PDB file of the backbone (N, CA, C, O) and the ligand in Angstrom, with CONECT records:
HET     ZN  A 101       1
ATOM      1  N   MET A   1     -24.982  11.497 -15.550  1.00  0.00           N
ATOM      2  CA  MET A   1     -23.565  11.124 -15.495  1.00  0.00           C
ATOM      3  C   MET A   1     -22.928  11.610 -14.209  1.00  0.00           C
ATOM      4  O   MET A   1     -23.154  12.737 -13.769  1.00  0.00           O
ATOM      5  N   LYS A   2     -22.133  10.744 -13.619  1.00  0.00           N
ATOM      6  CA  LYS A   2     -21.468  11.131 -12.373  1.00  0.00           C
ATOM      7  C   LYS A   2     -20.240  11.991 -12.645  1.00  0.00           C
ATOM      8  O   LYS A   2     -19.446  11.729 -13.548  1.00  0.00           O
ATOM      9  N   VAL A   3     -20.123  13.013 -11.835  1.00  0.00           N
ATOM     10  CA  VAL A   3     -18.941  13.869 -11.975  1.00  0.00           C
ATOM     11  C   VAL A   3     -17.931  13.493 -10.897  1.00  0.00           C
ATOM     12  O   VAL A   3     -18.225  13.505  -9.701  1.00  0.00           O
ATOM     13  N   LYS A   4     -16.755  13.165 -11.354  1.00  0.00           N
ATOM     14  CA  LYS A   4     -15.706  12.791 -10.403  1.00  0.00           C
ATOM     15  C   LYS A   4     -14.604  13.834 -10.429  1.00  0.00           C
ATOM     16  O   LYS A   4     -14.003  14.104 -11.469  1.00  0.00           O
ATOM     17  N   LYS A   5     -14.351  14.412  -9.272  1.00  0.00           N
ATOM     18  CA  LYS A   5     -13.306  15.429  -9.223  1.00  0.00           C
ATOM     19  C   LYS A   5     -11.932  14.783  -9.192  1.00  0.00           C
ATOM     20  O   LYS A   5     -11.042  15.124  -9.970  1.00  0.00           O
ATOM     21  N   GLU A   6     -11.786  13.844  -8.274  1.00  0.00           N
ATOM     22  CA  GLU A   6     -10.500  13.176  -8.129  1.00  0.00           C
ATOM     23  C   GLU A   6     -10.750  11.687  -8.008  1.00  0.00           C
ATOM     24  O   GLU A   6     -11.719  11.256  -7.381  1.00  0.00           O
ATOM     25  N   SER A   7      -9.882  10.917  -8.603  1.00  0.00           N
ATOM     26  CA  SER A   7     -10.075   9.486  -8.473  1.00  0.00           C
ATOM     27  C   SER A   7      -9.569   9.050  -7.090  1.00  0.00           C
ATOM     28  O   SER A   7      -8.542   9.525  -6.605  1.00  0.00           O
ATOM     29  N   THR A   8     -10.304   8.157  -6.491  1.00  0.00           N
ATOM     30  CA  THR A   8      -9.921   7.688  -5.169  1.00  0.00           C
ATOM     31  C   THR A   8      -9.629   6.190  -5.211  1.00  0.00           C
ATOM     32  O   THR A   8     -10.043   5.475  -6.123  1.00  0.00           O
ATOM     33  N   ARG A   9      -8.905   5.749  -4.196  1.00  0.00           N
ATOM     34  CA  ARG A   9      -8.623   4.335  -4.034  1.00  0.00           C
ATOM     35  C   ARG A   9      -8.988   3.957  -2.604  1.00  0.00           C
ATOM     36  O   ARG A   9      -9.059   4.812  -1.721  1.00  0.00           O
ATOM     37  N   THR A  10      -9.214   2.693  -2.395  1.00  0.00           N
ATOM     38  CA  THR A  10      -9.604   2.246  -1.066  1.00  0.00           C
ATOM     39  C   THR A  10      -8.413   1.646  -0.331  1.00  0.00           C
ATOM     40  O   THR A  10      -7.695   0.803  -0.867  1.00  0.00           O
ATOM     41  N   CYS A  11      -8.219   2.089   0.893  1.00  0.00           N
ATOM     42  CA  CYS A  11      -7.160   1.538   1.738  1.00  0.00           C
ATOM     43  C   CYS A  11      -7.519   0.087   2.086  1.00  0.00           C
ATOM     44  O   CYS A  11      -8.640  -0.195   2.510  1.00  0.00           O
ATOM     45  N   ILE A  12      -6.569  -0.820   1.907  1.00  0.00           N
ATOM     46  CA  ILE A  12      -6.864  -2.228   2.185  1.00  0.00           C
ATOM     47  C   ILE A  12      -6.933  -2.505   3.680  1.00  0.00           C
ATOM     48  O   ILE A  12      -7.358  -3.583   4.096  1.00  0.00           O
ATOM     49  N   SER A  13      -6.518  -1.537   4.486  1.00  0.00           N
ATOM     50  CA  SER A  13      -6.550  -1.737   5.925  1.00  0.00           C
ATOM     51  C   SER A  13      -7.832  -1.182   6.549  1.00  0.00           C
ATOM     52  O   SER A  13      -8.603  -1.930   7.151  1.00  0.00           O
ATOM     53  N   CYS A  14      -8.061   0.124   6.407  1.00  0.00           N
ATOM     54  CA  CYS A  14      -9.243   0.725   7.040  1.00  0.00           C
ATOM     55  C   CYS A  14     -10.438   0.811   6.096  1.00  0.00           C
ATOM     56  O   CYS A  14     -11.545   1.141   6.522  1.00  0.00           O
ATOM     57  N   ARG A  15     -10.218   0.516   4.817  1.00  0.00           N
ATOM     58  CA  ARG A  15     -11.295   0.495   3.812  1.00  0.00           C
ATOM     59  C   ARG A  15     -11.909   1.854   3.532  1.00  0.00           C
ATOM     60  O   ARG A  15     -13.020   1.941   3.010  1.00  0.00           O
ATOM     61  N   LYS A  16     -11.196   2.907   3.875  1.00  0.00           N
ATOM     62  CA  LYS A  16     -11.687   4.240   3.533  1.00  0.00           C
ATOM     63  C   LYS A  16     -11.221   4.610   2.134  1.00  0.00           C
ATOM     64  O   LYS A  16     -10.138   4.226   1.693  1.00  0.00           O
ATOM     65  N   SER A  17     -12.067   5.366   1.452  1.00  0.00           N
ATOM     66  CA  SER A  17     -11.675   5.871   0.139  1.00  0.00           C
ATOM     67  C   SER A  17     -10.901   7.155   0.305  1.00  0.00           C
ATOM     68  O   SER A  17     -11.320   8.066   1.020  1.00  0.00           O
ATOM     69  N   ARG A  18      -9.786   7.216  -0.355  1.00  0.00           N
ATOM     70  CA  ARG A  18      -8.965   8.416  -0.266  1.00  0.00           C
ATOM     71  C   ARG A  18      -8.378   8.733  -1.630  1.00  0.00           C
ATOM     72  O   ARG A  18      -8.345   7.892  -2.529  1.00  0.00           O
ATOM     73  N   THR A  19      -7.912   9.983  -1.759  1.00  0.00           N
ATOM     74  CA  THR A  19      -7.234  10.322  -3.002  1.00  0.00           C
ATOM     75  C   THR A  19      -5.840   9.712  -2.978  1.00  0.00           C
ATOM     76  O   THR A  19      -5.311   9.364  -1.922  1.00  0.00           O
ATOM     77  N   LYS A  20      -5.266   9.591  -4.154  1.00  0.00           N
ATOM     78  CA  LYS A  20      -3.978   8.906  -4.258  1.00  0.00           C
ATOM     79  C   LYS A  20      -2.866   9.549  -3.426  1.00  0.00           C
ATOM     80  O   LYS A  20      -1.965   8.856  -2.955  1.00  0.00           O
ATOM     81  N   VAL A  21      -2.928  10.863  -3.246  1.00  0.00           N
ATOM     82  CA  VAL A  21      -1.845  11.524  -2.491  1.00  0.00           C
ATOM     83  C   VAL A  21      -1.844  11.135  -1.017  1.00  0.00           C
ATOM     84  O   VAL A  21      -0.832  11.287  -0.333  1.00  0.00           O
ATOM     85  N   GLU A  22      -2.962  10.640  -0.536  1.00  0.00           N
ATOM     86  CA  GLU A  22      -3.039  10.244   0.874  1.00  0.00           C
ATOM     87  C   GLU A  22      -2.673   8.780   1.077  1.00  0.00           C
ATOM     88  O   GLU A  22      -2.646   8.268   2.197  1.00  0.00           O
ATOM     89  N   LEU A  23      -2.397   8.134  -0.033  1.00  0.00           N
ATOM     90  CA  LEU A  23      -2.153   6.696   0.022  1.00  0.00           C
ATOM     91  C   LEU A  23      -0.767   6.358  -0.495  1.00  0.00           C
ATOM     92  O   LEU A  23      -0.107   7.176  -1.136  1.00  0.00           O
ATOM     93  N   VAL A  24      -0.345   5.152  -0.207  1.00  0.00           N
ATOM     94  CA  VAL A  24       0.873   4.667  -0.832  1.00  0.00           C
ATOM     95  C   VAL A  24       0.546   3.308  -1.455  1.00  0.00           C
ATOM     96  O   VAL A  24      -0.280   2.551  -0.945  1.00  0.00           O
ATOM     97  N   ARG A  25       1.208   3.030  -2.555  1.00  0.00           N
ATOM     98  CA  ARG A  25       0.868   1.846  -3.321  1.00  0.00           C
ATOM     99  C   ARG A  25       1.922   0.757  -3.161  1.00  0.00           C
ATOM    100  O   ARG A  25       3.124   1.024  -3.184  1.00  0.00           O
ATOM    101  N   PHE A  26       1.454  -0.455  -3.001  1.00  0.00           N
ATOM    102  CA  PHE A  26       2.316  -1.628  -3.058  1.00  0.00           C
ATOM    103  C   PHE A  26       2.005  -2.355  -4.348  1.00  0.00           C
ATOM    104  O   PHE A  26       0.855  -2.412  -4.784  1.00  0.00           O
ATOM    105  N   VAL A  27       3.028  -2.904  -4.948  1.00  0.00           N
ATOM    106  CA  VAL A  27       2.840  -3.603  -6.216  1.00  0.00           C
ATOM    107  C   VAL A  27       3.434  -4.997  -6.146  1.00  0.00           C
ATOM    108  O   VAL A  27       4.495  -5.219  -5.564  1.00  0.00           O
ATOM    109  N   ARG A  28       2.724  -5.922  -6.752  1.00  0.00           N
ATOM    110  CA  ARG A  28       3.289  -7.260  -6.933  1.00  0.00           C
ATOM    111  C   ARG A  28       3.947  -7.311  -8.306  1.00  0.00           C
ATOM    112  O   ARG A  28       3.291  -7.152  -9.335  1.00  0.00           O
ATOM    113  N   THR A  29       5.230  -7.531  -8.296  1.00  0.00           N
ATOM    114  CA  THR A  29       5.962  -7.574  -9.566  1.00  0.00           C
ATOM    115  C   THR A  29       5.720  -8.925 -10.240  1.00  0.00           C
ATOM    116  O   THR A  29       5.239  -9.857  -9.597  1.00  0.00           O
ATOM    117  N   PRO A  30       6.049  -9.037 -11.524  1.00  0.00           N
ATOM    118  CA  PRO A  30       5.816 -10.316 -12.222  1.00  0.00           C
ATOM    119  C   PRO A  30       6.533 -11.507 -11.574  1.00  0.00           C
ATOM    120  O   PRO A  30       6.091 -12.646 -11.725  1.00  0.00           O
ATOM    121  N   ASP A  31       7.628 -11.255 -10.858  1.00  0.00           N
ATOM    122  CA  ASP A  31       8.292 -12.379 -10.184  1.00  0.00           C
ATOM    123  C   ASP A  31       7.822 -12.532  -8.732  1.00  0.00           C
ATOM    124  O   ASP A  31       8.537 -13.063  -7.882  1.00  0.00           O
ATOM    125  N   SER A  32       6.597 -12.049  -8.473  1.00  0.00           N
ATOM    126  CA  SER A  32       5.939 -12.251  -7.176  1.00  0.00           C
ATOM    127  C   SER A  32       6.659 -11.648  -5.982  1.00  0.00           C
ATOM    128  O   SER A  32       6.638 -12.201  -4.882  1.00  0.00           O
ATOM    129  N   LYS A  33       7.294 -10.512  -6.214  1.00  0.00           N
ATOM    130  CA  LYS A  33       7.844  -9.757  -5.100  1.00  0.00           C
ATOM    131  C   LYS A  33       6.911  -8.592  -4.816  1.00  0.00           C
ATOM    132  O   LYS A  33       6.211  -8.099  -5.701  1.00  0.00           O
ATOM    133  N   ILE A  34       6.920  -8.165  -3.556  1.00  0.00           N
ATOM    134  CA  ILE A  34       6.126  -6.990  -3.213  1.00  0.00           C
ATOM    135  C   ILE A  34       7.066  -5.803  -3.063  1.00  0.00           C
ATOM    136  O   ILE A  34       8.046  -5.862  -2.320  1.00  0.00           O
ATOM    137  N   ILE A  35       6.764  -4.747  -3.763  1.00  0.00           N
ATOM    138  CA  ILE A  35       7.570  -3.544  -3.615  1.00  0.00           C
ATOM    139  C   ILE A  35       6.680  -2.348  -3.330  1.00  0.00           C
ATOM    140  O   ILE A  35       5.495  -2.325  -3.660  1.00  0.00           O
ATOM    141  N   LEU A  36       7.301  -1.352  -2.703  1.00  0.00           N
ATOM    142  CA  LEU A  36       6.608  -0.106  -2.442  1.00  0.00           C
ATOM    143  C   LEU A  36       6.746   0.757  -3.695  1.00  0.00           C
ATOM    144  O   LEU A  36       7.821   0.833  -4.290  1.00  0.00           O
ATOM    145  N   ASP A  37       5.681   1.386  -4.078  1.00  0.00           N
ATOM    146  CA  ASP A  37       5.697   2.167  -5.311  1.00  0.00           C
ATOM    147  C   ASP A  37       5.180   3.580  -5.058  1.00  0.00           C
ATOM    148  O   ASP A  37       4.023   3.887  -5.342  1.00  0.00           O
ATOM    149  N   PRO A  38       6.058   4.446  -4.515  1.00  0.00           N
ATOM    150  CA  PRO A  38       5.607   5.804  -4.194  1.00  0.00           C
ATOM    151  C   PRO A  38       5.169   6.584  -5.440  1.00  0.00           C
ATOM    152  O   PRO A  38       4.349   7.496  -5.334  1.00  0.00           O
ATOM    153  N   SER A  39       5.696   6.246  -6.593  1.00  0.00           N
ATOM    154  CA  SER A  39       5.330   6.956  -7.820  1.00  0.00           C
ATOM    155  C   SER A  39       3.942   6.545  -8.305  1.00  0.00           C
ATOM    156  O   SER A  39       3.276   7.294  -9.018  1.00  0.00           O
ATOM    157  N   GLY A  40       3.516   5.345  -7.910  1.00  0.00           N
ATOM    158  CA  GLY A  40       2.224   4.843  -8.365  1.00  0.00           C
ATOM    159  C   GLY A  40       2.207   4.448  -9.827  1.00  0.00           C
ATOM    160  O   GLY A  40       1.142   4.266 -10.417  1.00  0.00           O
ATOM    161  N   LYS A  41       3.376   4.317 -10.403  1.00  0.00           N
ATOM    162  CA  LYS A  41       3.438   4.115 -11.856  1.00  0.00           C
ATOM    163  C   LYS A  41       3.945   2.741 -12.291  1.00  0.00           C
ATOM    164  O   LYS A  41       3.924   2.407 -13.476  1.00  0.00           O
ATOM    165  N   ILE A  42       4.389   1.966 -11.338  1.00  0.00           N
ATOM    166  CA  ILE A  42       4.902   0.647 -11.693  1.00  0.00           C
ATOM    167  C   ILE A  42       3.731  -0.258 -12.072  1.00  0.00           C
ATOM    168  O   ILE A  42       2.716  -0.303 -11.377  1.00  0.00           O
ATOM    169  N   SER A  43       3.887  -0.966 -13.168  1.00  0.00           N
ATOM    170  CA  SER A  43       2.774  -1.814 -13.584  1.00  0.00           C
ATOM    171  C   SER A  43       2.779  -3.123 -12.807  1.00  0.00           C
ATOM    172  O   SER A  43       3.829  -3.630 -12.411  1.00  0.00           O
ATOM    173  N   GLY A  44       1.600  -3.646 -12.603  1.00  0.00           N
ATOM    174  CA  GLY A  44       1.452  -4.854 -11.811  1.00  0.00           C
ATOM    175  C   GLY A  44       0.231  -4.713 -10.945  1.00  0.00           C
ATOM    176  O   GLY A  44      -0.391  -3.652 -10.883  1.00  0.00           O
ATOM    177  N   ARG A  45      -0.108  -5.798 -10.273  1.00  0.00           N
ATOM    178  CA  ARG A  45      -1.263  -5.746  -9.389  1.00  0.00           C
ATOM    179  C   ARG A  45      -0.905  -4.928  -8.160  1.00  0.00           C
ATOM    180  O   ARG A  45       0.112  -5.188  -7.516  1.00  0.00           O
ATOM    181  N   GLY A  46      -1.717  -3.956  -7.832  1.00  0.00           N
ATOM    182  CA  GLY A  46      -1.382  -3.061  -6.744  1.00  0.00           C
ATOM    183  C   GLY A  46      -2.413  -3.045  -5.632  1.00  0.00           C
ATOM    184  O   GLY A  46      -3.559  -3.455  -5.814  1.00  0.00           O
ATOM    185  N   ALA A  47      -1.981  -2.564  -4.483  1.00  0.00           N
ATOM    186  CA  ALA A  47      -2.876  -2.385  -3.342  1.00  0.00           C
ATOM    187  C   ALA A  47      -2.501  -1.072  -2.674  1.00  0.00           C
ATOM    188  O   ALA A  47      -1.325  -0.713  -2.601  1.00  0.00           O
ATOM    189  N   TYR A  48      -3.495  -0.369  -2.196  1.00  0.00           N
ATOM    190  CA  TYR A  48      -3.251   0.931  -1.594  1.00  0.00           C
ATOM    191  C   TYR A  48      -3.485   0.898  -0.093  1.00  0.00           C
ATOM    192  O   TYR A  48      -4.357   0.194   0.415  1.00  0.00           O
ATOM    193  N   ILE A  49      -2.668   1.690   0.596  1.00  0.00           N
ATOM    194  CA  ILE A  49      -2.858   1.832   2.042  1.00  0.00           C
ATOM    195  C   ILE A  49      -2.601   3.286   2.426  1.00  0.00           C
ATOM    196  O   ILE A  49      -1.778   3.962   1.808  1.00  0.00           O
ATOM    197  N   CYS A  50      -3.307   3.761   3.446  1.00  0.00           N
ATOM    198  CA  CYS A  50      -3.107   5.131   3.920  1.00  0.00           C
ATOM    199  C   CYS A  50      -1.670   5.309   4.379  1.00  0.00           C
ATOM    200  O   CYS A  50      -1.033   4.368   4.852  1.00  0.00           O
ATOM    201  N   LEU A  51      -1.178   6.506   4.236  1.00  0.00           N
ATOM    202  CA  LEU A  51       0.143   6.841   4.731  1.00  0.00           C
ATOM    203  C   LEU A  51       0.027   7.074   6.242  1.00  0.00           C
ATOM    204  O   LEU A  51       0.158   8.196   6.731  1.00  0.00           O
ATOM    205  N   ASP A  52      -0.216   6.006   6.939  1.00  0.00           N
ATOM    206  CA  ASP A  52      -0.552   6.103   8.351  1.00  0.00           C
ATOM    207  C   ASP A  52      -0.068   4.833   9.049  1.00  0.00           C
ATOM    208  O   ASP A  52      -0.369   3.719   8.617  1.00  0.00           O
ATOM    209  N   GLU A  53       0.683   5.018  10.130  1.00  0.00           N
ATOM    210  CA  GLU A  53       1.262   3.851  10.809  1.00  0.00           C
ATOM    211  C   GLU A  53       0.199   2.904  11.369  1.00  0.00           C
ATOM    212  O   GLU A  53       0.395   1.689  11.407  1.00  0.00           O
ATOM    213  N   ASP A  54      -0.911   3.465  11.795  1.00  0.00           N
ATOM    214  CA  ASP A  54      -1.985   2.606  12.320  1.00  0.00           C
ATOM    215  C   ASP A  54      -2.506   1.656  11.246  1.00  0.00           C
ATOM    216  O   ASP A  54      -2.738   0.472  11.494  1.00  0.00           O
ATOM    217  N   CYS A  55      -2.681   2.200  10.064  1.00  0.00           N
ATOM    218  CA  CYS A  55      -3.153   1.360   8.966  1.00  0.00           C
ATOM    219  C   CYS A  55      -2.115   0.304   8.611  1.00  0.00           C
ATOM    220  O   CYS A  55      -2.457  -0.838   8.304  1.00  0.00           O
ATOM    221  N   PHE A  56      -0.864   0.689   8.653  1.00  0.00           N
ATOM    222  CA  PHE A  56       0.192  -0.271   8.324  1.00  0.00           C
ATOM    223  C   PHE A  56       0.223  -1.408   9.354  1.00  0.00           C
ATOM    224  O   PHE A  56       0.324  -2.583   9.002  1.00  0.00           O
ATOM    225  N   ASN A  57       0.133  -1.031  10.623  1.00  0.00           N
ATOM    226  CA  ASN A  57       0.176  -2.053  11.675  1.00  0.00           C
ATOM    227  C   ASN A  57      -1.008  -3.003  11.604  1.00  0.00           C
ATOM    228  O   ASN A  57      -0.875  -4.210  11.805  1.00  0.00           O
ATOM    229  N   GLU A  58      -2.146  -2.440  11.319  1.00  0.00           N
ATOM    230  CA  GLU A  58      -3.362  -3.244  11.175  1.00  0.00           C
ATOM    231  C   GLU A  58      -3.243  -4.204   9.985  1.00  0.00           C
ATOM    232  O   GLU A  58      -3.623  -5.373  10.053  1.00  0.00           O
ATOM    233  N   MET A  59      -2.706  -3.665   8.911  1.00  0.00           N
ATOM    234  CA  MET A  59      -2.508  -4.470   7.707  1.00  0.00           C
ATOM    235  C   MET A  59      -1.545  -5.625   7.987  1.00  0.00           C
ATOM    236  O   MET A  59      -1.750  -6.754   7.542  1.00  0.00           O
ATOM    237  N   LYS A  60      -0.488  -5.305   8.739  1.00  0.00           N
ATOM    238  CA  LYS A  60       0.526  -6.296   9.070  1.00  0.00           C
ATOM    239  C   LYS A  60      -0.069  -7.390   9.953  1.00  0.00           C
ATOM    240  O   LYS A  60       0.149  -8.580   9.727  1.00  0.00           O
ATOM    241  N   LYS A  61      -0.812  -6.965  10.948  1.00  0.00           N
ATOM    242  CA  LYS A  61      -1.417  -7.889  11.896  1.00  0.00           C
ATOM    243  C   LYS A  61      -2.357  -8.873  11.197  1.00  0.00           C
ATOM    244  O   LYS A  61      -2.390 -10.060  11.520  1.00  0.00           O
ATOM    245  N   ARG A  62      -3.099  -8.367  10.259  1.00  0.00           N
ATOM    246  CA  ARG A  62      -4.101  -9.197   9.582  1.00  0.00           C
ATOM    247  C   ARG A  62      -3.598  -9.781   8.262  1.00  0.00           C
ATOM    248  O   ARG A  62      -4.338 -10.442   7.532  1.00  0.00           O
ATOM    249  N   LYS A  63      -2.330  -9.522   7.977  1.00  0.00           N
ATOM    250  CA  LYS A  63      -1.726 -10.021   6.726  1.00  0.00           C
ATOM    251  C   LYS A  63      -2.563  -9.659   5.498  1.00  0.00           C
ATOM    252  O   LYS A  63      -2.735 -10.459   4.578  1.00  0.00           O
ATOM    253  N   ARG A  64      -3.064  -8.455   5.516  1.00  0.00           N
ATOM    254  CA  ARG A  64      -3.949  -8.012   4.434  1.00  0.00           C
ATOM    255  C   ARG A  64      -3.237  -7.880   3.101  1.00  0.00           C
ATOM    256  O   ARG A  64      -3.805  -8.170   2.048  1.00  0.00           O
ATOM    257  N   LEU A  65      -1.994  -7.443   3.157  1.00  0.00           N
ATOM    258  CA  LEU A  65      -1.274  -7.209   1.908  1.00  0.00           C
ATOM    259  C   LEU A  65      -1.050  -8.523   1.174  1.00  0.00           C
ATOM    260  O   LEU A  65      -1.264  -8.614  -0.035  1.00  0.00           O
ATOM    261  N   ALA A  66      -0.622  -9.527   1.903  1.00  0.00           N
ATOM    262  CA  ALA A  66      -0.381 -10.844   1.305  1.00  0.00           C
ATOM    263  C   ALA A  66      -1.670 -11.410   0.717  1.00  0.00           C
ATOM    264  O   ALA A  66      -1.670 -12.004  -0.362  1.00  0.00           O
ATOM    265  N   LYS A  67      -2.756 -11.218   1.437  1.00  0.00           N
ATOM    266  CA  LYS A  67      -4.052 -11.716   0.966  1.00  0.00           C
ATOM    267  C   LYS A  67      -4.519 -10.957  -0.257  1.00  0.00           C
ATOM    268  O   LYS A  67      -4.974 -11.530  -1.246  1.00  0.00           O
ATOM    269  N   GLU A  68      -4.387  -9.639  -0.151  1.00  0.00           N
ATOM    270  CA  GLU A  68      -4.866  -8.777  -1.235  1.00  0.00           C
ATOM    271  C   GLU A  68      -4.121  -9.057  -2.538  1.00  0.00           C
ATOM    272  O   GLU A  68      -4.716  -9.079  -3.615  1.00  0.00           O
ATOM    273  N   LEU A  69      -2.825  -9.267  -2.423  1.00  0.00           N
ATOM    274  CA  LEU A  69      -2.020  -9.458  -3.637  1.00  0.00           C
ATOM    275  C   LEU A  69      -1.734 -10.930  -3.899  1.00  0.00           C
ATOM    276  O   LEU A  69      -1.047 -11.286  -4.856  1.00  0.00           O
ATOM    277  N   ASN A  70      -2.273 -11.771  -3.034  1.00  0.00           N
ATOM    278  CA  ASN A  70      -2.172 -13.207  -3.242  1.00  0.00           C
ATOM    279  C   ASN A  70      -0.722 -13.682  -3.386  1.00  0.00           C
ATOM    280  O   ASN A  70      -0.365 -14.373  -4.340  1.00  0.00           O
ATOM    281  N   VAL A  71       0.088 -13.294  -2.420  1.00  0.00           N
ATOM    282  CA  VAL A  71       1.504 -13.646  -2.472  1.00  0.00           C
ATOM    283  C   VAL A  71       2.043 -13.803  -1.044  1.00  0.00           C
ATOM    284  O   VAL A  71       1.561 -13.156  -0.113  1.00  0.00           O
ATOM    285  N   GLU A  72       3.029 -14.656  -0.891  1.00  0.00           N
ATOM    286  CA  GLU A  72       3.659 -14.818   0.412  1.00  0.00           C
ATOM    287  C   GLU A  72       4.660 -13.689   0.634  1.00  0.00           C
ATOM    288  O   GLU A  72       5.408 -13.326  -0.274  1.00  0.00           O
ATOM    289  N   ILE A  73       4.669 -13.137   1.844  1.00  0.00           N
ATOM    290  CA  ILE A  73       5.665 -12.118   2.176  1.00  0.00           C
ATOM    291  C   ILE A  73       6.484 -12.657   3.344  1.00  0.00           C
ATOM    292  O   ILE A  73       5.953 -12.867   4.434  1.00  0.00           O
ATOM    293  N   ASP A  74       7.771 -12.879   3.115  1.00  0.00           N
ATOM    294  CA  ASP A  74       8.573 -13.392   4.233  1.00  0.00           C
ATOM    295  C   ASP A  74       8.927 -12.257   5.200  1.00  0.00           C
ATOM    296  O   ASP A  74       8.766 -11.077   4.888  1.00  0.00           O
ATOM    297  N   ASN A  75       9.411 -12.647   6.373  1.00  0.00           N
ATOM    298  CA  ASN A  75       9.666 -11.667   7.429  1.00  0.00           C
ATOM    299  C   ASN A  75      10.664 -10.596   7.026  1.00  0.00           C
ATOM    300  O   ASN A  75      10.500  -9.413   7.326  1.00  0.00           O
ATOM    301  N   GLU A  76      11.703 -11.046   6.335  1.00  0.00           N
ATOM    302  CA  GLU A  76      12.739 -10.123   5.903  1.00  0.00           C
ATOM    303  C   GLU A  76      12.154  -9.031   5.006  1.00  0.00           C
ATOM    304  O   GLU A  76      12.433  -7.843   5.168  1.00  0.00           O
ATOM    305  N   ARG A  77      11.351  -9.469   4.079  1.00  0.00           N
ATOM    306  CA  ARG A  77      10.704  -8.540   3.141  1.00  0.00           C
ATOM    307  C   ARG A  77       9.739  -7.613   3.893  1.00  0.00           C
ATOM    308  O   ARG A  77       9.662  -6.417   3.615  1.00  0.00           O
ATOM    309  N   ALA A  78       9.018  -8.185   4.837  1.00  0.00           N
ATOM    310  CA  ALA A  78       8.051  -7.395   5.610  1.00  0.00           C
ATOM    311  C   ALA A  78       8.754  -6.272   6.367  1.00  0.00           C
ATOM    312  O   ALA A  78       8.245  -5.155   6.460  1.00  0.00           O
ATOM    313  N   VAL A  79       9.940  -6.587   6.910  1.00  0.00           N
ATOM    314  CA  VAL A  79      10.701  -5.580   7.643  1.00  0.00           C
ATOM    315  C   VAL A  79      11.172  -4.470   6.695  1.00  0.00           C
ATOM    316  O   VAL A  79      11.093  -3.285   7.021  1.00  0.00           O
ATOM    317  N   GLU A  80      11.657  -4.872   5.530  1.00  0.00           N
ATOM    318  CA  GLU A  80      12.090  -3.889   4.526  1.00  0.00           C
ATOM    319  C   GLU A  80      10.960  -2.955   4.134  1.00  0.00           C
ATOM    320  O   GLU A  80      11.131  -1.738   4.065  1.00  0.00           O
ATOM    321  N   LEU A  81       9.809  -3.544   3.881  1.00  0.00           N
ATOM    322  CA  LEU A  81       8.654  -2.742   3.475  1.00  0.00           C
ATOM    323  C   LEU A  81       8.252  -1.772   4.583  1.00  0.00           C
ATOM    324  O   LEU A  81       7.882  -0.626   4.328  1.00  0.00           O
ATOM    325  N   GLU A  82       8.334  -2.258   5.805  1.00  0.00           N
ATOM    326  CA  GLU A  82       7.959  -1.401   6.929  1.00  0.00           C
ATOM    327  C   GLU A  82       8.918  -0.215   7.050  1.00  0.00           C
ATOM    328  O   GLU A  82       8.500   0.915   7.301  1.00  0.00           O
ATOM    329  N   GLU A  83      10.206  -0.492   6.869  1.00  0.00           N
ATOM    330  CA  GLU A  83      11.195   0.591   6.926  1.00  0.00           C
ATOM    331  C   GLU A  83      10.935   1.626   5.840  1.00  0.00           C
ATOM    332  O   GLU A  83      10.962   2.831   6.088  1.00  0.00           O
ATOM    333  N   GLN A  84      10.684   1.132   4.635  1.00  0.00           N
ATOM    334  CA  GLN A  84      10.422   2.047   3.525  1.00  0.00           C
ATOM    335  C   GLN A  84       9.146   2.845   3.759  1.00  0.00           C
ATOM    336  O   GLN A  84       9.071   4.034   3.450  1.00  0.00           O
ATOM    337  N   PHE A  85       8.162   2.177   4.302  1.00  0.00           N
ATOM    338  CA  PHE A  85       6.899   2.842   4.593  1.00  0.00           C
ATOM    339  C   PHE A  85       7.109   3.952   5.632  1.00  0.00           C
ATOM    340  O   PHE A  85       6.614   5.068   5.476  1.00  0.00           O
ATOM    341  N   ASN A  86       7.849   3.622   6.687  1.00  0.00           N
ATOM    342  CA  ASN A  86       8.096   4.607   7.732  1.00  0.00           C
ATOM    343  C   ASN A  86       8.862   5.824   7.218  1.00  0.00           C
ATOM    344  O   ASN A  86       8.635   6.950   7.662  1.00  0.00           O
ATOM    345  N   GLU A  87       9.769   5.579   6.276  1.00  0.00           N
ATOM    346  CA  GLU A  87      10.483   6.687   5.637  1.00  0.00           C
ATOM    347  C   GLU A  87       9.505   7.630   4.937  1.00  0.00           C
ATOM    348  O   GLU A  87       9.605   8.851   5.052  1.00  0.00           O
ATOM    349  N   LEU A  88       8.574   7.046   4.224  1.00  0.00           N
ATOM    350  CA  LEU A  88       7.577   7.856   3.508  1.00  0.00           C
ATOM    351  C   LEU A  88       6.711   8.648   4.481  1.00  0.00           C
ATOM    352  O   LEU A  88       6.397   9.815   4.247  1.00  0.00           O
ATOM    353  N   VAL A  89       6.333   8.000   5.568  1.00  0.00           N
ATOM    354  CA  VAL A  89       5.505   8.681   6.578  1.00  0.00           C
ATOM    355  C   VAL A  89       6.266   9.879   7.140  1.00  0.00           C
ATOM    356  O   VAL A  89       5.703  10.959   7.324  1.00  0.00           O
ATOM    357  N   LYS A  90       7.549   9.670   7.409  1.00  0.00           N
ATOM    358  CA  LYS A  90       8.382  10.751   7.945  1.00  0.00           C
ATOM    359  C   LYS A  90       8.455  11.939   6.989  1.00  0.00           C
ATOM    360  O   LYS A  90       8.323  13.094   7.392  1.00  0.00           O
ATOM    361  N   LYS A  91       8.668  11.624   5.716  1.00  0.00           N
ATOM    362  CA  LYS A  91       8.773  12.669   4.698  1.00  0.00           C
ATOM    363  C   LYS A  91       7.498  13.483   4.587  1.00  0.00           C
ATOM    364  O   LYS A  91       7.519  14.683   4.315  1.00  0.00           O
ATOM    365  N   LYS A  92       6.392  12.797   4.804  1.00  0.00           N
ATOM    366  CA  LYS A  92       5.085  13.420   4.660  1.00  0.00           C
ATOM    367  C   LYS A  92       4.820  14.415   5.791  1.00  0.00           C
ATOM    368  O   LYS A  92       4.035  15.347   5.619  1.00  0.00           O
ATOM    369  N   ARG A  93       5.459  14.230   6.931  1.00  0.00           N
ATOM    370  CA  ARG A  93       5.202  15.102   8.074  1.00  0.00           C
ATOM    371  C   ARG A  93       5.884  16.455   7.966  1.00  0.00           C
ATOM    372  O   ARG A  93       5.750  17.287   8.863  1.00  0.00           O
TER     373      ARG A  93
HETATM  374 ZN    ZN A 101      -6.264   3.254   5.945  1.00  0.00          ZN2+
END
């Protein structure tokens, strides 16, 4: 039997496995909106990304979040998410 100390998730940008505290979660709500979920507790299809601007930029460039969650993200929403993400990065420092 495998012993797991901490559950990990894979960053959709760099594909590294990390523990949840190093990641931030995006969730697709039932009405097909993408929201940032710092608590990790909102139900819905989720995707994880490192709390790292490089990963965010890479994800944005390759539209990984939209692909991963199978939803369109308009520019306005993308800007909002980026602002919220940057806030979290700042808090983490
Ligand atoms: Zn990453």
